[in-house]
Backbone as a printed PyTorch tensor [residue, N CA C, xyz], in Angstrom:
tensor([[[  0.8510,  -1.1470,   0.0020],
         [ -0.0010,  -0.0010,   0.0030],
         [  0.8990,   1.2560,  -0.0120]],

        [[  0.5180,   2.2080,  -0.7760],
         [  1.2400,   3.4540,  -0.8560],
         [  0.2750,   4.5880,  -0.4650]],

        [[  0.6720,   5.4300,   0.4190],
         [ -0.1640,   6.5820,   0.8120],
         [  0.5860,   7.8380,   0.4470]],

        [[ -0.0730,   8.6880,  -0.2730],
         [  0.5110,   9.9580,  -0.6510],
         [ -0.0330,  11.0560,   0.2610]],

        [[  0.8980,  11.8800,   0.7880],
         [  0.4930,  12.9730,   1.6570],
         [  1.1220,  14.2650,   1.1870]],

        [[  0.3490,  15.3230,   1.3110],
         [  0.9170,  16.6140,   1.0700],
         [  1.7670,  17.0040,   2.2510]],

        [[  2.5460,  18.0710,   2.1030],
         [  3.3910,  18.5480,   3.1960],
         [  2.5230,  18.9090,   4.4310]],

        [[  1.4230,  19.5870,   4.1750],
         [  0.5360,  19.9680,   5.2970],
         [ -0.0580,  18.7410,   5.9580]],

        [[ -0.4600,  17.7270,   5.1680],
         [ -1.0190,  16.5140,   5.7680],
         [  0.0210,  15.7870,   6.6020]],

        [[  1.2430,  15.7390,   6.0970],
         [  2.3390,  15.0920,   6.8500],
         [  2.5360,  15.8270,   8.1960]],

        [[  2.5350,  17.1540,   8.1400],
         [  2.7510,  17.9540,   9.3730],
         [  1.5860,  17.7380,  10.3680]],

        [[  0.3770,  17.6490,   9.8780],
         [ -0.7720,  17.3870,  10.7660],
         [ -0.6610,  16.0260,  11.3960]],

        [[ -0.2750,  15.0350,  10.6190],
         [ -0.1050,  13.6700,  11.1630],
         [  1.0690,  13.6130,  12.1520]],

        [[  2.0950,  14.3780,  11.8890],
         [  3.2400,  14.4810,  12.7830],
         [  2.7320,  14.9530,  14.1560]],

        [[  1.8590,  15.9870,  14.1560],
         [  1.3160,  16.4860,  15.4330],
         [  0.4700,  15.4090,  16.1150]],

        [[ -0.3590,  14.7300,  15.3630],
         [ -1.1870,  13.6610,  15.9590],
         [ -0.3230,  12.5440,  16.5720]],

        [[  0.6970,  12.1610,  15.8500],
         [  1.5930,  11.1160,  16.3740],
         [  2.3490,  11.5970,  17.6230]],

        [[  2.7500,  12.8500,  17.6270],
         [  3.4230,  13.4110,  18.7740],
         [  2.4880,  13.3590,  19.9960]],

        [[  1.2430,  13.7470,  19.8040],
         [  0.2850,  13.7240,  20.9080],
         [  0.0070,  12.3070,  21.3520]],

        [[ -0.1010,  11.3620,  20.4300],
         [ -0.3450,   9.9860,  20.7690],
         [  0.8420,   9.3890,  21.5380]],

        [[  2.0390,   9.6870,  21.0350],
         [  3.2440,   9.1870,  21.7190],
         [  3.3610,   9.7790,  23.1040]],

        [[  3.0050,  11.0640,  23.2350],
         [  3.0650,  11.6940,  24.5430],
         [  2.1120,  10.9980,  25.4910]],

        [[  0.8800,  10.6990,  25.0330],
         [ -0.0840,  10.0540,  25.8740],
         [  0.4240,   8.6780,  26.3390]],

        [[  1.0380,   7.9290,  25.4430],
         [  1.5500,   6.6200,  25.8120],
         [  2.6870,   6.6900,  26.8640]],

        [[  3.5300,   7.7000,  26.7710],
         [  4.7250,   7.7640,  27.5640],
         [  4.7140,   8.7740,  28.7020]],

        [[  3.7050,   9.6050,  28.7840],
         [  3.7070,  10.7350,  29.7030],
         [  3.8480,  10.2950,  31.1790]],

        [[  3.1940,   9.2030,  31.5420],
         [  3.1900,   8.8120,  32.9410],
         [  3.9100,   7.4810,  33.1810]],

        [[  4.5260,   6.9910,  32.1610],
         [  5.1470,   5.6720,  32.2780],
         [  6.3210,   5.5830,  31.2880]],

        [[  7.5150,   5.4880,  31.8160],
         [  8.6930,   5.4280,  30.9370],
         [  8.9540,   3.9700,  30.4280]],

        [[  8.2120,   3.0290,  30.9970],
         [  8.4520,   1.6330,  30.6130],
         [  7.8570,   1.3280,  29.2420]],

        [[  8.6990,   0.7810,  28.3970],
         [  8.2400,   0.3820,  27.0620],
         [  7.8660,  -1.0960,  27.0820]],

        [[  6.5980,  -1.3580,  27.1080],
         [  6.1790,  -2.7600,  27.0370],
         [  5.8740,  -3.1640,  25.5940]],

        [[  5.6900,  -4.4470,  25.3800],
         [  5.4900,  -4.9510,  24.0400],
         [  4.2410,  -4.3830,  23.3840]],

        [[  3.2020,  -4.0990,  24.2020],
         [  1.9760,  -3.5420,  23.6460],
         [  2.2320,  -2.1380,  23.0620]],

        [[  3.0480,  -1.3330,  23.7230],
         [  3.3680,   0.0010,  23.2700],
         [  4.3620,  -0.0220,  22.1290]],

        [[  5.2100,  -1.0320,  22.1010],
         [  6.2840,  -1.0800,  21.1430],
         [  5.8400,  -1.0210,  19.6940]],

        [[  4.6730,  -1.6430,  19.4150],
         [  4.1590,  -1.5990,  18.0500],
         [  3.8490,  -0.1980,  17.6020]],

        [[  3.4000,   0.6650,  18.5150],
         [  3.1010,   2.0560,  18.1870],
         [  4.4150,   2.8080,  17.9470]],

        [[  5.3880,   2.5180,  18.7590],
         [  6.7260,   3.1670,  18.6100],
         [  7.3370,   2.8660,  17.2950]],

        [[  7.1950,   1.6280,  16.8120],
         [  7.7480,   1.2350,  15.4960],
         [  7.0730,   2.0480,  14.3970]],

        [[  5.7370,   2.1710,  14.4810],
         [  4.9920,   2.9190,  13.4550],
         [  5.3840,   4.4010,  13.4870]],

        [[  5.5510,   4.9700,  14.6700],
         [  5.9230,   6.3680,  14.8130],
         [  7.3320,   6.5730,  14.2470]],

        [[  8.2520,   5.6920,  14.5630],
         [  9.5990,   5.8080,  14.0260],
         [  9.6070,   5.7740,  12.4870]],

        [[  8.7940,   4.9060,  11.9390],
         [  8.7170,   4.8270,  10.4960],
         [  8.2030,   6.1210,   9.8790]],

        [[  7.1820,   6.7100,  10.4980],
         [  6.6390,   7.9650,  10.0460],
         [  7.6450,   9.0940,  10.2160]],

        [[  8.3400,   9.1300,  11.3430],
         [  9.3630,  10.1420,  11.5980],
         [ 10.5050,  10.0590,  10.5560]],

        [[ 10.7550,   8.8390,  10.0760],
         [ 11.8740,   8.6680,   9.1520],
         [ 11.6630,   9.4360,   7.8350]],

        [[ 10.4400,   9.8310,   7.5350],
         [ 10.1630,  10.6000,   6.3040],
         [ 10.2390,  12.1170,   6.5110]],

        [[ 10.5600,  12.5730,   7.7170],
         [ 10.5630,  13.9960,   7.9890],
         [ 11.5040,  14.7780,   7.0490]],

        [[ 12.6870,  14.2900,   6.8510],
         [ 13.6710,  14.9790,   5.9890],
         [ 13.1240,  15.0360,   4.5700]],

        [[ 12.6000,  13.9600,   4.0880],
         [ 12.0620,  13.8990,   2.7280],
         [ 10.9150,  14.8690,   2.5410]],

        [[ 10.1370,  15.0950,   3.6220],
         [  8.9860,  15.9930,   3.5420],
         [  9.3460,  17.4370,   3.8490]],

        [[ 10.6370,  17.6690,   4.1390],
         [ 11.1130,  19.0580,   4.4300],
         [ 11.0000,  19.4570,   5.8760]],

        [[ 10.9530,  18.5360,   6.7600],
         [ 10.8380,  18.8060,   8.1890],
         [ 12.0170,  18.3140,   9.0180]],

        [[ 13.2150,  18.3730,   8.4140],
         [ 14.3910,  17.9170,   9.1090],
         [ 14.7230,  18.7950,  10.3320]],

        [[ 14.1590,  19.9940,  10.3690],
         [ 14.3020,  20.8740,  11.5240],
         [ 13.4210,  20.4320,  12.7000]],

        [[ 12.4610,  19.5960,  12.4300],
         [ 11.5000,  19.1900,  13.4620],
         [ 11.7350,  17.7710,  14.0010]],

        [[ 12.3260,  16.9020,  13.1760],
         [ 12.6190,  15.5160,  13.5810],
         [ 14.0770,  15.2430,  13.2090]],

        [[ 14.7840,  14.7280,  14.1940],
         [ 16.2070,  14.4200,  13.9520],
         [ 16.4370,  12.9450,  14.2600]],

        [[ 17.4780,  12.4200,  13.6550],
         [ 17.8810,  11.0420,  13.8880],
         [ 19.0970,  11.0300,  14.8460]],

        [[ 19.0060,  10.2430,  15.9040],
         [ 20.0920,  10.0700,  16.8280],
         [ 20.8400,   8.7900,  16.4580]],

        [[ 22.0290,   8.9670,  15.9420],
         [ 22.8530,   7.8300,  15.4610],
         [ 23.1270,   6.8480,  16.6210]],

        [[ 23.4510,   7.3750,  17.7540],
         [ 23.7960,   6.5620,  18.8800],
         [ 22.6370,   5.6930,  19.3510]],

        [[ 21.4540,   6.2810,  19.4620],
         [ 20.2750,   5.5570,  19.9160],
         [ 19.5260,   4.8940,  18.7640]],

        [[ 19.9100,   5.2420,  17.5280],
         [ 19.2350,   4.7000,  16.3310],
         [ 17.7550,   4.9220,  16.3740]],

        [[ 17.3620,   6.1510,  16.6820],
         [ 15.9480,   6.5260,  16.7420],
         [ 15.7830,   7.9670,  16.3030]],

        [[ 14.5470,   8.2430,  15.8390],
         [ 14.1880,   9.6090,  15.5200],
         [ 13.4760,  10.2320,  16.7180]],

        [[ 13.7390,  11.5780,  16.8630],
         [ 13.1670,  12.3070,  17.9860],
         [ 12.7130,  13.6690,  17.4770]],

        [[ 11.6320,  14.1970,  18.0840],
         [ 11.2600,  15.5830,  17.8020],
         [ 12.3460,  16.5250,  18.3480]],

        [[ 12.6450,  17.5780,  17.6350],
         [ 13.6580,  18.5360,  18.0520],
         [ 13.0720,  19.4910,  19.0870]],

        [[ 13.9130,  20.2360,  19.7180],
         [ 13.4820,  21.2820,  20.6610],
         [ 12.6230,  22.2970,  19.9030]],

        [[ 13.0170,  22.5800,  18.6740],
         [ 12.2750,  23.5350,  17.8410],
         [ 10.8170,  23.0420,  17.6540]],

        [[ 10.6760,  21.7570,  17.3600],
         [  9.3630,  21.2040,  17.2010],
         [  8.5460,  21.3220,  18.4930]],

        [[  9.1530,  20.9420,  19.6000],
         [  8.4420,  20.9580,  20.8720],
         [  8.0830,  22.3870,  21.3110]],

        [[  8.9360,  23.3200,  20.9520],
         [  8.6490,  24.7140,  21.3060],
         [  7.5680,  25.3560,  20.4070]],

        [[  7.5140,  24.9120,  19.1640],
         [  6.5720,  25.5920,  18.2010],
         [  5.2770,  24.8140,  17.9690]],

        [[  5.2000,  23.5940,  18.3780],
         [  4.0110,  22.8200,  18.0290],
         [  2.7750,  23.2710,  18.8150]],

        [[  1.6680,  23.2580,  18.1690],
         [  0.4010,  23.5540,  18.8210],
         [ -0.0950,  22.3480,  19.6090]],

        [[  0.5430,  21.2050,  19.3960],
         [  0.1950,  19.9930,  20.0880],
         [  0.2350,  20.1630,  21.5900]],

        [[  1.2340,  20.9040,  22.0450],
         [  1.4150,  21.1300,  23.4880],
         [  0.1640,  21.8160,  24.0850]],

        [[ -0.3930,  22.7440,  23.3230],
         [ -1.5960,  23.4360,  23.7900],
         [ -2.7550,  22.4330,  23.9720]],

        [[ -2.9130,  21.5000,  23.0130],
         [ -3.9620,  20.4980,  23.1260],
         [ -3.7040,  19.5110,  24.2540]],

        [[ -2.4520,  19.1770,  24.4700],
         [ -2.0910,  18.2930,  25.5700],
         [ -2.4450,  18.9490,  26.9060]],

        [[ -2.0310,  20.2420,  27.0120],
         [ -2.3360,  20.9500,  28.2930],
         [ -3.8350,  21.0910,  28.5330]],

        [[ -4.5830,  21.3640,  27.4710],
         [ -6.0540,  21.4480,  27.6350],
         [ -6.6550,  20.1040,  28.0510]],

        [[ -6.1340,  19.0390,  27.4450],
         [ -6.5730,  17.6930,  27.7950],
         [ -6.2560,  17.3980,  29.2600]],

        [[ -5.0430,  17.6970,  29.6570],
         [ -4.6310,  17.4480,  31.0360],
         [ -5.5180,  18.2010,  32.0250]],

        [[ -5.7650,  19.4710,  31.7330],
         [ -6.5720,  20.2860,  32.6020],
         [ -7.9900,  19.7270,  32.7390]],

        [[ -8.6210,  19.4510,  31.5930],
         [ -9.9720,  18.8980,  31.6090],
         [-10.0420,  17.5380,  32.3040]],

        [[ -9.0240,  16.7030,  32.0270],
         [ -8.9830,  15.3930,  32.6550],
         [ -8.8510,  15.5060,  34.1440]],

        [[ -8.0350,  16.4390,  34.6250],
         [ -7.8550,  16.6420,  36.0590],
         [ -9.1790,  16.9210,  36.7310]],

        [[ -9.8990,  17.9110,  36.2630],
         [-11.1620,  18.3080,  36.8590],
         [-12.1970,  17.1990,  36.7700]],

        [[-12.3190,  16.5560,  35.5880],
         [-13.2830,  15.4490,  35.4280],
         [-12.9820,  14.3190,  36.3660]],

        [[-11.6940,  13.9810,  36.4880],
         [-11.3220,  12.8270,  37.3730],
         [-11.5580,  13.2200,  38.8260]],

        [[-11.1810,  14.4270,  39.2110],
         [-11.4020,  14.8750,  40.5840],
         [-12.9260,  14.8320,  40.9390]],

        [[-13.7370,  15.3870,  40.0760],
         [-15.1830,  15.4000,  40.3470],
         [-15.7110,  13.9600,  40.4070]],

        [[-15.2880,  13.1440,  39.4990],
         [-15.7770,  11.7550,  39.4490],
         [-15.4020,  11.0020,  40.7280]],

        [[-14.1760,  11.1500,  41.1710],
         [-13.7210,  10.4680,  42.4020],
         [-14.4330,  10.9950,  43.6330]],

        [[-14.6310,  12.2890,  43.6930],
         [-15.3910,  12.8560,  44.8230],
         [-16.8300,  12.4030,  44.8470]],

        [[-17.4390,  12.3330,  43.6520],
         [-18.8010,  11.8300,  43.5700],
         [-18.8860,  10.3640,  44.0320]],

        [[-17.9650,   9.5540,  43.5900],
         [-17.9650,   8.1640,  43.9910],
         [-17.7770,   8.0340,  45.4970]],

        [[-16.8800,   8.8440,  46.0400],
         [-16.6710,   8.8470,  47.4920],
         [-17.9350,   9.2110,  48.2300]],

        [[-18.6460,  10.2400,  47.7330],
         [-19.8560,  10.6830,  48.3980],
         [-20.9830,   9.6150,  48.3090]],

        [[-21.0740,   8.9700,  47.2050],
         [-22.0680,   7.9030,  47.0360],
         [-21.7550,   6.7830,  48.0330]],

        [[-20.4910,   6.3960,  48.1430],
         [-20.1110,   5.3270,  49.1070],
         [-20.4070,   5.7300,  50.5100]],

        [[-20.1390,   6.9960,  50.8790],
         [-20.4780,   7.4740,  52.2320],
         [-21.9810,   7.3880,  52.4890]],

        [[-22.7660,   7.7770,  51.5000],
         [-24.2620,   7.7250,  51.6560],
         [-24.7260,   6.2760,  51.8330]],

        [[-24.0940,   5.3550,  51.0910],
         [-24.4460,   3.9480,  51.2540],
         [-24.0870,   3.4230,  52.6290]],

        [[-22.8500,   3.7270,  53.0780],
         [-22.3870,   3.2770,  54.3800],
         [-23.2320,   3.8450,  55.5310]],

        [[-23.6720,   5.0900,  55.3570],
         [-24.5000,   5.7290,  56.3820],
         [-25.9650,   5.3780,  56.2450]],

        [[-26.3080,   4.4980,  55.3740],
         [-27.6890,   4.0620,  55.2190],
         [-28.6260,   5.0860,  54.5790]],

        [[-28.0980,   6.1220,  53.9520],
         [-28.9340,   7.1480,  53.3290],
         [-29.5020,   6.7130,  51.9830]],

        [[-28.7890,   5.8650,  51.2930],
         [-29.2770,   5.3270,  50.0320],
         [-28.8830,   3.8340,  49.9300]],

        [[-29.5810,   3.1370,  49.0380],
         [-29.2330,   1.7430,  48.7620],
         [-28.2100,   1.7870,  47.6080]],

        [[-27.3100,   0.8280,  47.5400],
         [-26.3400,   0.8240,  46.4120],
         [-27.0840,   0.8090,  45.0810]],

        [[-26.6810,   1.6890,  44.1720],
         [-27.3380,   1.6930,  42.8820],
         [-27.0720,   0.3810,  42.1620]],

        [[-28.1190,  -0.1460,  41.5120],
         [-27.9630,  -1.4260,  40.8080],
         [-27.8140,  -1.2840,  39.3000]],

        [[-28.1100,  -0.0990,  38.7780],
         [-27.9580,   0.1000,  37.3390],
         [-27.1660,   1.3600,  37.1050]],

        [[-26.6660,   1.4950,  35.8950],
         [-25.9370,   2.7230,  35.5110],
         [-26.8260,   3.9100,  35.5700]],

        [[-28.0830,   3.7190,  35.1570],
         [-29.0480,   4.8410,  35.1460],
         [-29.2980,   5.3340,  36.5680]],

        [[-29.3920,   4.4030,  37.5060],
         [-29.6020,   4.7820,  38.8680],
         [-28.4070,   5.5320,  39.4240]],

        [[-27.1920,   5.0510,  39.0820],
         [-25.9650,   5.6970,  39.5090],
         [-25.9140,   7.1090,  38.9640]],

        [[-26.3110,   7.3120,  37.7100],
         [-26.3260,   8.6310,  37.1290],
         [-27.3030,   9.5600,  37.8300]],

        [[-28.4630,   9.0180,  38.1360],
         [-29.5270,   9.7990,  38.8070],
         [-29.0140,  10.2690,  40.1650]],

        [[-28.3130,   9.4250,  40.8610],
         [-27.7820,   9.7990,  42.2060],
         [-26.5510,  10.7300,  42.0370]],

        [[-25.7020,  10.3600,  41.0980],
         [-24.4130,  11.0490,  40.9690],
         [-24.4640,  12.4040,  40.2680]],

        [[-25.4050,  12.5720,  39.3660],
         [-25.4320,  13.8370,  38.6120],
         [-25.5330,  15.0940,  39.4720]],

        [[-26.4350,  15.1510,  40.4590],
         [-26.4870,  16.3600,  41.2870],
         [-25.2080,  16.5760,  42.0780]],

        [[-24.5710,  15.4780,  42.4790],
         [-23.2840,  15.5870,  43.2230],
         [-22.1990,  16.1690,  42.3150]],

        [[-22.1200,  15.6050,  41.1130],
         [-21.1480,  16.1410,  40.1410],
         [-21.3570,  17.6070,  39.8510]],

        [[-22.6290,  17.9510,  39.6780],
         [-22.9610,  19.3510,  39.3750],
         [-22.5050,  20.2560,  40.4960]],

        [[-22.6950,  19.8110,  41.7250],
         [-22.2630,  20.5810,  42.9100],
         [-20.7740,  20.8470,  42.8470]],

        [[-20.0100,  19.8050,  42.5600],
         [-18.5710,  19.9450,  42.5130],
         [-18.1080,  20.7800,  41.3260]],

        [[-18.6760,  20.5470,  40.1500],
         [-18.2790,  21.3610,  39.0110],
         [-18.5640,  22.8350,  39.2360]],

        [[-19.7070,  23.1520,  39.8280],
         [-20.0030,  24.5480,  40.1410],
         [-18.9900,  25.1210,  41.1270]],

        [[-18.6880,  24.3670,  42.1560],
         [-17.7400,  24.8230,  43.1700],
         [-16.3710,  25.1060,  42.5490]],

        [[-15.8660,  24.1500,  41.7610],
         [-14.5260,  24.2760,  41.1860],
         [-14.4970,  25.3460,  40.1230]],

        [[-15.5900,  25.5670,  39.4200],
         [-15.6200,  26.6360,  38.4320],
         [-15.5240,  27.9890,  39.1070]],

        [[-16.1720,  28.1360,  40.2750],
         [-16.1460,  29.4000,  40.9920],
         [-14.8460,  29.6280,  41.7410]],

        [[-14.3350,  28.5740,  42.3970],
         [-13.2360,  28.7510,  43.3550],
         [-12.0110,  27.9350,  43.0570]],

        [[-11.9690,  27.1540,  41.9860],
         [-10.7920,  26.3380,  41.7510],
         [-10.5600,  25.4190,  42.9410]],

        [[ -9.2950,  25.3700,  43.3980],
         [ -8.9970,  24.5260,  44.5550],
         [ -8.9350,  25.2980,  45.8720]],

        [[ -9.3150,  26.5720,  45.8200],
         [ -9.1920,  27.4290,  47.0180],
         [ -9.8980,  26.8190,  48.2500]],

        [[-11.0260,  26.1660,  48.0850],
         [-11.7940,  25.6180,  49.2010],
         [-11.5130,  24.1770,  49.5350]],

        [[-10.5560,  23.5980,  48.8260],
         [-10.1860,  22.1970,  49.0800],
         [ -9.2560,  22.1700,  50.2470]],

        [[ -9.6140,  21.3600,  51.2770],
         [ -8.8110,  21.2590,  52.4550],
         [ -8.5960,  19.8060,  52.7740]],

        [[ -7.3960,  19.4430,  53.1570],
         [ -7.0910,  18.0950,  53.6200],
         [ -7.2720,  18.0640,  55.1330]],

        [[ -8.0440,  17.0970,  55.6020],
         [ -8.3470,  17.0490,  57.0570],
         [ -7.0830,  17.0750,  57.9240]],

        [[ -6.1030,  16.2890,  57.5580],
         [ -4.8480,  16.2990,  58.2730],
         [ -3.9170,  17.2710,  57.5670]],

        [[ -4.2810,  18.5600,  57.6850],
         [ -3.5980,  19.5850,  56.9250],
         [ -2.0730,  19.5680,  57.1910]],

        [[ -1.3380,  19.5700,  56.0990],
         [  0.1380,  19.5770,  56.1990],
         [  0.5680,  21.0310,  56.0950]],

        [[  1.1740,  21.5160,  57.1450],
         [  1.6330,  22.9010,  57.0830],
         [  3.0270,  22.9260,  56.4770]],

        [[  3.4320,  24.0400,  56.0260],
         [  4.7370,  24.1960,  55.4440],
         [  5.8350,  23.8850,  56.4420]],

        [[  5.5720,  24.1540,  57.7500],
         [  6.5160,  23.8680,  58.7810],
         [  6.7850,  22.4130,  58.9330]],

        [[  5.8230,  21.5540,  58.6470],
         [  6.0080,  20.0980,  58.8120],
         [  6.7760,  19.5170,  57.6520]],

        [[  6.8450,  20.1920,  56.5470],
         [  7.5190,  19.6630,  55.3700],
         [  9.0360,  19.6080,  55.5430]],

        [[  9.5760,  20.6360,  56.1970],
         [ 11.0370,  20.7130,  56.3580],
         [ 11.5010,  19.6980,  57.3550]]])
């Protein structure tokens, strides 16, 4: 199979691969066999950078025998903006979701509700809780979040 790409299409795919590779490796430096197949495909795609006129964005490291995005690429890519937006949204969504689950468990333990048996029931119970947290965080960010066993700066040293 042969795929023809314009310079702009190659650049757009370069950004998508960069974001995908970042997602795979951002929180885990371990390269397992499941991830390795993606790395091989990314390396193959990176190998065409010079041919496509992007040798300033992707370089080959002779010693490691791998292609890498250059500092210029990382500094100029809009991918970083999308990654940051994704991280920010994921943080708030995950925080709200975990707080909602915690609150539902507390209500069950305290006998205030029966454990939800369906996803629909869980949504019915959880939605108002999530809304409460989203509203709070939208207004105040983390300003009102307190840890019960508050760690003061004096205890850190």
